[in-house]
A tleap script that builds the chain and sets N, CA, C and O, in Angstrom:
source leaprc.protein.ff14SB
mol = sequence {
  NMET THR GLY LYS ARG LYS CYS LEU TRP MET
  ARG SER TRP LEU LYS ARG ARG GLU THR LYS
  SER VAL TYR HIE THR LEU LEU ALA GLU LEU
  ARG LEU GLU ASP SER LYS THR LEU ARG GLN
  TRP ILE ARG LEU PRO LYS GLU GLN TYR GLN
  GLU LEU LEU ARG LEU VAL THR PRO LEU ILE
  MET LYS GLU ASP THR GLN ARG SER GLY SER
  ARG VAL ASN CLEU
}
set mol.1.N position { -16.121 -92.690 -85.728 }
set mol.1.CA position { -14.945 -93.102 -86.266 }
set mol.1.C position { -14.581 -94.602 -85.855 }
set mol.1.O position { -14.906 -95.335 -84.921 }
set mol.2.N position { -13.613 -94.750 -87.173 }
set mol.2.CA position { -13.769 -96.050 -87.992 }
set mol.2.C position { -12.779 -97.116 -87.022 }
set mol.2.O position { -12.488 -98.196 -87.537 }
set mol.3.N position { -12.181 -96.762 -85.401 }
set mol.3.CA position { -11.485 -97.386 -84.882 }
set mol.3.C position { -9.506 -97.453 -85.425 }
set mol.3.O position { -8.690 -98.335 -85.159 }
set mol.4.N position { -9.383 -96.656 -85.921 }
set mol.4.CA position { -8.346 -96.283 -86.635 }
set mol.4.C position { -7.307 -95.497 -85.739 }
set mol.4.O position { -7.723 -94.347 -85.597 }
set mol.5.N position { -5.941 -95.724 -84.992 }
set mol.5.CA position { -5.304 -95.119 -84.533 }
set mol.5.C position { -4.279 -93.631 -85.310 }
set mol.5.O position { -3.617 -93.696 -86.346 }
set mol.6.N position { -4.399 -92.802 -84.698 }
set mol.6.CA position { -3.985 -92.241 -85.442 }
set mol.6.C position { -2.243 -92.057 -85.532 }
set mol.6.O position { -1.624 -92.039 -84.468 }
set mol.7.N position { -1.457 -91.917 -86.911 }
set mol.7.CA position { -0.287 -91.647 -87.068 }
set mol.7.C position { 0.318 -90.862 -86.204 }
set mol.7.O position { -0.400 -89.865 -86.284 }
set mol.8.N position { 1.191 -90.591 -85.379 }
set mol.8.CA position { 2.205 -89.315 -84.522 }
set mol.8.C position { 3.231 -89.540 -85.170 }
set mol.8.O position { 3.689 -90.681 -85.223 }
set mol.9.N position { 3.968 -88.218 -85.971 }
set mol.9.CA position { 5.406 -88.424 -86.302 }
set mol.9.C position { 6.165 -87.106 -86.052 }
set mol.9.O position { 5.426 -86.161 -85.778 }
set mol.10.N position { 7.399 -86.861 -86.087 }
set mol.10.CA position { 7.906 -85.584 -85.530 }
set mol.10.C position { 8.702 -85.005 -86.065 }
set mol.10.O position { 9.645 -85.686 -85.663 }
set mol.11.N position { 9.286 -84.060 -86.852 }
set mol.11.CA position { 10.223 -84.277 -88.385 }
set mol.11.C position { 11.286 -84.144 -87.543 }
set mol.11.O position { 11.166 -83.652 -86.421 }
set mol.12.N position { 12.672 -84.676 -88.144 }
set mol.12.CA position { 13.724 -84.568 -87.786 }
set mol.12.C position { 14.501 -83.593 -86.878 }
set mol.12.O position { 15.143 -84.104 -85.960 }
set mol.13.N position { 14.529 -81.872 -87.061 }
set mol.13.CA position { 14.699 -81.407 -86.739 }
set mol.13.C position { 13.960 -80.606 -85.855 }
set mol.13.O position { 14.484 -79.635 -85.308 }
set mol.14.N position { 12.751 -80.935 -85.659 }
set mol.14.CA position { 12.372 -80.656 -84.206 }
set mol.14.C position { 12.675 -81.353 -83.522 }
set mol.14.O position { 12.625 -80.681 -82.492 }
set mol.15.N position { 13.199 -82.907 -83.052 }
set mol.15.CA position { 13.239 -83.553 -82.504 }
set mol.15.C position { 14.963 -83.467 -81.391 }
set mol.15.O position { 15.443 -84.089 -80.443 }
set mol.16.N position { 15.423 -82.080 -82.444 }
set mol.16.CA position { 16.812 -81.296 -82.481 }
set mol.16.C position { 17.056 -80.068 -81.442 }
set mol.16.O position { 18.091 -79.428 -81.251 }
set mol.17.N position { 15.535 -79.915 -80.714 }
set mol.17.CA position { 15.181 -78.479 -80.862 }
set mol.17.C position { 15.794 -78.360 -79.383 }
set mol.17.O position { 16.498 -77.430 -78.990 }
set mol.18.N position { 15.499 -79.184 -78.835 }
set mol.18.CA position { 16.225 -79.714 -77.160 }
set mol.18.C position { 17.681 -79.271 -77.554 }
set mol.18.O position { 18.120 -78.157 -77.266 }
set mol.19.N position { 18.290 -80.086 -78.134 }
set mol.19.CA position { 20.318 -79.581 -78.136 }
set mol.19.C position { 20.369 -78.422 -79.084 }
set mol.19.O position { 21.308 -77.637 -78.948 }
set mol.20.N position { 19.704 -78.265 -79.792 }
set mol.20.CA position { 20.013 -77.290 -81.002 }
set mol.20.C position { 19.939 -75.733 -81.319 }
set mol.20.O position { 20.509 -74.853 -81.963 }
set mol.21.N position { 18.396 -76.054 -80.070 }
set mol.21.CA position { 17.815 -74.152 -80.985 }
set mol.21.C position { 18.880 -72.922 -79.883 }
set mol.21.O position { 19.877 -73.473 -79.417 }
set mol.22.N position { 18.791 -72.129 -79.679 }
set mol.22.CA position { 19.443 -71.470 -79.344 }
set mol.22.C position { 19.118 -70.715 -78.002 }
set mol.22.O position { 19.988 -69.998 -77.509 }
set mol.23.N position { 17.359 -70.914 -77.134 }
set mol.23.CA position { 16.817 -70.883 -76.237 }
set mol.23.C position { 17.366 -71.886 -75.850 }
set mol.23.O position { 18.369 -71.363 -75.365 }
set mol.24.N position { 17.498 -73.009 -75.674 }
set mol.24.CA position { 17.873 -73.959 -74.393 }
set mol.24.C position { 19.905 -73.415 -74.495 }
set mol.24.O position { 20.768 -73.327 -73.622 }
set mol.25.N position { 19.924 -73.150 -76.164 }
set mol.25.CA position { 21.674 -73.101 -75.414 }
set mol.25.C position { 22.195 -72.332 -74.982 }
set mol.25.O position { 23.210 -72.375 -74.287 }
set mol.26.N position { 21.161 -70.878 -75.556 }
set mol.26.CA position { 21.298 -69.536 -74.696 }
set mol.26.C position { 21.004 -69.873 -72.129 }
set mol.26.O position { 21.599 -69.442 -71.141 }
set mol.27.N position { 19.921 -70.720 -72.336 }
set mol.27.CA position { 19.910 -70.879 -71.084 }
set mol.27.C position { 20.591 -71.671 -70.084 }
set mol.27.O position { 20.569 -71.676 -68.853 }
set mol.28.N position { 21.415 -72.566 -71.269 }
set mol.28.CA position { 22.003 -73.125 -70.343 }
set mol.28.C position { 23.858 -72.716 -70.177 }
set mol.28.O position { 24.636 -72.897 -69.240 }
set mol.29.N position { 24.031 -72.160 -71.434 }
set mol.29.CA position { 25.173 -70.982 -71.193 }
set mol.29.C position { 25.009 -70.235 -69.394 }
set mol.29.O position { 25.682 -70.323 -68.367 }
set mol.30.N position { 23.650 -69.475 -69.818 }
set mol.30.CA position { 23.924 -68.176 -69.161 }
set mol.30.C position { 24.300 -69.004 -67.539 }
set mol.30.O position { 24.988 -68.365 -66.743 }
set mol.31.N position { 23.678 -70.791 -67.044 }
set mol.31.CA position { 22.839 -71.119 -65.918 }
set mol.31.C position { 24.330 -71.429 -65.512 }
set mol.31.O position { 24.655 -71.271 -64.335 }
set mol.32.N position { 25.233 -71.858 -66.426 }
set mol.32.CA position { 26.422 -72.430 -66.146 }
set mol.32.C position { 27.600 -70.885 -66.170 }
set mol.32.O position { 28.320 -70.617 -65.208 }
set mol.33.N position { 27.572 -70.338 -67.011 }
set mol.33.CA position { 28.318 -69.180 -66.979 }
set mol.33.C position { 28.529 -67.652 -66.190 }
set mol.33.O position { 29.539 -67.168 -65.680 }
set mol.34.N position { 26.836 -67.005 -66.348 }
set mol.34.CA position { 26.819 -66.068 -66.125 }
set mol.34.C position { 25.014 -65.617 -64.970 }
set mol.34.O position { 24.058 -65.027 -65.473 }
set mol.35.N position { 25.043 -65.967 -63.901 }
set mol.35.CA position { 24.208 -65.952 -63.147 }
set mol.35.C position { 22.989 -64.954 -62.792 }
set mol.35.O position { 21.799 -65.237 -62.653 }
set mol.36.N position { 23.852 -63.284 -62.651 }
set mol.36.CA position { 23.550 -62.341 -63.401 }
set mol.36.C position { 22.478 -61.974 -63.791 }
set mol.36.O position { 21.395 -61.677 -63.288 }
set mol.37.N position { 23.149 -62.061 -65.291 }
set mol.37.CA position { 22.133 -61.865 -66.302 }
set mol.37.C position { 21.481 -62.993 -66.859 }
set mol.37.O position { 21.153 -62.990 -68.046 }
set mol.38.N position { 21.213 -64.168 -65.948 }
set mol.38.CA position { 20.136 -65.194 -65.853 }
set mol.38.C position { 19.482 -64.839 -65.241 }
set mol.38.O position { 18.280 -64.866 -65.504 }
set mol.39.N position { 20.023 -64.286 -64.018 }
set mol.39.CA position { 18.636 -63.751 -62.996 }
set mol.39.C position { 17.454 -62.507 -63.968 }
set mol.39.O position { 16.269 -62.650 -64.270 }
set mol.40.N position { 18.415 -61.336 -64.234 }
set mol.40.CA position { 17.682 -60.299 -65.550 }
set mol.40.C position { 16.992 -61.305 -65.989 }
set mol.40.O position { 16.087 -61.722 -65.266 }
set mol.41.N position { 17.207 -61.850 -67.087 }
set mol.41.CA position { 16.716 -62.888 -68.258 }
set mol.41.C position { 15.057 -63.072 -67.638 }
set mol.41.O position { 13.909 -62.721 -67.908 }
set mol.42.N position { 15.926 -63.985 -66.491 }
set mol.42.CA position { 13.990 -64.920 -66.151 }
set mol.42.C position { 13.508 -64.027 -65.005 }
set mol.42.O position { 12.345 -64.246 -64.666 }
set mol.43.N position { 14.195 -63.014 -64.302 }
set mol.43.CA position { 13.530 -62.253 -63.071 }
set mol.43.C position { 13.266 -63.213 -62.028 }
set mol.43.O position { 12.241 -63.028 -61.373 }
set mol.44.N position { 14.005 -64.220 -61.742 }
set mol.44.CA position { 13.922 -65.000 -60.476 }
set mol.44.C position { 15.929 -65.481 -60.272 }
set mol.44.O position { 16.853 -65.814 -61.014 }
set mol.45.N position { 15.722 -65.249 -58.930 }
set mol.45.CA position { 16.909 -65.834 -58.346 }
set mol.45.C position { 16.832 -67.433 -58.662 }
set mol.45.O position { 15.897 -68.233 -58.661 }
set mol.46.N position { 18.437 -67.563 -58.977 }
set mol.46.CA position { 18.686 -68.747 -59.582 }
set mol.46.C position { 17.879 -69.828 -58.469 }
set mol.46.O position { 16.755 -70.197 -58.809 }
set mol.47.N position { 18.373 -70.279 -57.299 }
set mol.47.CA position { 17.420 -70.963 -56.580 }
set mol.47.C position { 16.200 -71.033 -56.139 }
set mol.47.O position { 15.816 -71.999 -55.479 }
set mol.48.N position { 15.035 -69.491 -56.606 }
set mol.48.CA position { 13.764 -70.127 -57.099 }
set mol.48.C position { 13.335 -70.422 -58.466 }
set mol.48.O position { 12.454 -71.178 -58.875 }
set mol.49.N position { 14.029 -69.775 -58.987 }
set mol.49.CA position { 13.947 -71.089 -60.341 }
set mol.49.C position { 14.345 -72.427 -60.562 }
set mol.49.O position { 13.986 -73.210 -61.441 }
set mol.50.N position { 15.150 -72.568 -59.620 }
set mol.50.CA position { 15.231 -74.210 -59.509 }
set mol.50.C position { 14.592 -74.579 -59.496 }
set mol.50.O position { 14.026 -75.294 -60.323 }
set mol.51.N position { 14.253 -74.119 -58.071 }
set mol.51.CA position { 12.629 -74.757 -57.466 }
set mol.51.C position { 10.982 -74.906 -58.430 }
set mol.51.O position { 10.211 -75.859 -58.545 }
set mol.52.N position { 10.951 -73.797 -58.873 }
set mol.52.CA position { 9.800 -73.597 -59.183 }
set mol.52.C position { 10.542 -75.120 -60.834 }
set mol.52.O position { 10.188 -76.289 -60.985 }
set mol.53.N position { 11.423 -74.405 -61.542 }
set mol.53.CA position { 11.839 -76.004 -62.360 }
set mol.53.C position { 11.149 -76.939 -62.023 }
set mol.53.O position { 10.225 -77.384 -62.703 }
set mol.54.N position { 11.677 -77.574 -60.387 }
set mol.54.CA position { 11.433 -79.279 -59.910 }
set mol.54.C position { 9.691 -78.894 -59.317 }
set mol.54.O position { 9.123 -79.781 -58.680 }
set mol.55.N position { 8.901 -77.480 -59.591 }
set mol.55.CA position { 8.116 -78.132 -59.249 }
set mol.55.C position { 6.911 -78.563 -60.346 }
set mol.55.O position { 5.956 -79.317 -60.158 }
set mol.56.N position { 7.303 -77.803 -61.586 }
set mol.56.CA position { 6.610 -78.409 -62.725 }
set mol.56.C position { 6.842 -79.259 -63.507 }
set mol.56.O position { 6.027 -79.681 -64.327 }
set mol.57.N position { 8.558 -79.832 -63.310 }
set mol.57.CA position { 8.429 -80.479 -64.490 }
set mol.57.C position { 8.223 -82.072 -64.474 }
set mol.57.O position { 8.558 -82.997 -65.213 }
set mol.58.N position { 7.415 -81.923 -63.113 }
set mol.58.CA position { 6.385 -83.897 -63.488 }
set mol.58.C position { 5.114 -83.511 -63.677 }
set mol.58.O position { 4.148 -84.187 -63.325 }
set mol.59.N position { 5.042 -82.276 -64.308 }
set mol.59.CA position { 3.588 -81.259 -64.770 }
set mol.59.C position { 3.738 -81.141 -66.198 }
set mol.59.O position { 2.914 -81.331 -67.092 }
set mol.60.N position { 5.275 -80.698 -66.254 }
set mol.60.CA position { 5.216 -81.354 -68.424 }
set mol.60.C position { 5.471 -82.428 -68.744 }
set mol.60.O position { 4.871 -83.104 -69.580 }
set mol.61.N position { 6.468 -82.741 -68.069 }
set mol.61.CA position { 7.106 -83.804 -69.152 }
set mol.61.C position { 6.112 -85.217 -69.512 }
set mol.61.O position { 5.302 -85.878 -68.862 }
set mol.62.N position { 6.517 -85.258 -70.548 }
set mol.62.CA position { 6.241 -86.281 -71.078 }
set mol.62.C position { 5.913 -87.553 -70.973 }
set mol.62.O position { 6.826 -87.922 -70.233 }
set mol.63.N position { 5.213 -88.589 -71.191 }
set mol.63.CA position { 5.392 -89.736 -70.631 }
set mol.63.C position { 5.722 -90.675 -72.314 }
set mol.63.O position { 5.345 -90.716 -73.485 }
set mol.64.N position { 6.797 -91.373 -71.236 }
set mol.64.CA position { 6.926 -92.416 -72.177 }
set mol.64.C position { 5.883 -93.933 -72.761 }
set mol.64.O position { 5.217 -94.747 -72.121 }
set mol.65.N position { 6.174 -93.771 -74.311 }
set mol.65.CA position { 5.733 -94.611 -74.528 }
set mol.65.C position { 5.820 -95.831 -74.993 }
set mol.65.O position { 7.047 -95.900 -74.921 }
set mol.66.N position { 5.546 -96.730 -75.363 }
set mol.66.CA position { 6.047 -97.951 -76.427 }
set mol.66.C position { 6.728 -97.983 -77.550 }
set mol.66.O position { 7.796 -98.535 -77.814 }
set mol.67.N position { 5.690 -97.046 -78.486 }
set mol.67.CA position { 6.555 -96.441 -79.946 }
set mol.67.C position { 7.405 -96.047 -79.422 }
set mol.67.O position { 8.410 -96.710 -79.163 }
set mol.68.N position { 7.126 -94.168 -78.951 }
set mol.68.CA position { 8.763 -93.292 -78.965 }
set mol.68.C position { 9.822 -93.511 -78.152 }
set mol.68.O position { 11.022 -93.679 -78.371 }
set mol.69.N position { 8.981 -93.470 -76.913 }
set mol.69.CA position { 10.165 -93.679 -75.677 }
set mol.69.C position { 10.667 -92.725 -75.167 }
set mol.69.O position { 11.492 -92.882 -74.267 }
set mol.70.N position { 10.273 -91.382 -75.641 }
set mol.70.CA position { 10.880 -89.968 -75.349 }
set mol.70.C position { 10.609 -89.621 -74.266 }
set mol.70.O position { 9.696 -90.268 -73.751 }
set mol.71.N position { 11.228 -88.487 -73.413 }
set mol.71.CA position { 11.193 -87.903 -72.542 }
set mol.71.C position { 11.923 -86.680 -72.991 }
set mol.71.O position { 12.889 -86.626 -73.752 }
set mol.72.N position { 11.208 -85.576 -72.307 }
set mol.72.CA position { 11.853 -83.953 -72.168 }
set mol.72.C position { 13.076 -83.971 -71.258 }
set mol.72.O position { 13.190 -84.599 -70.206 }
set mol.73.N position { 14.171 -82.995 -71.974 }
set mol.73.CA position { 15.293 -83.556 -70.799 }
set mol.73.C position { 15.967 -81.797 -70.697 }
set mol.73.O position { 16.545 -81.097 -71.529 }
set mol.74.N position { 15.520 -81.545 -69.152 }
set mol.74.CA position { 15.282 -79.964 -68.865 }
set mol.74.C position { 16.573 -79.942 -68.348 }
set mol.74.O position { 17.044 -78.893 -67.908 }
savepdb mol mol.pdb
quit
């Protein structure tokens, strides 16, 4: 290898998926408006889902880099 650093980039429409995607929008709306349907959809009680999310978030969260400064927002 020549020592060149690999250049990583992401298309702008992919960057918007966390705020504009159907999945994220539906999950947020169900969490706020219809906990019964959310429970049927994710097959967990809301409290258990929140606990599971709390446990895995540090494991799946992107690290900040000097170049991008991005993080996963859950």
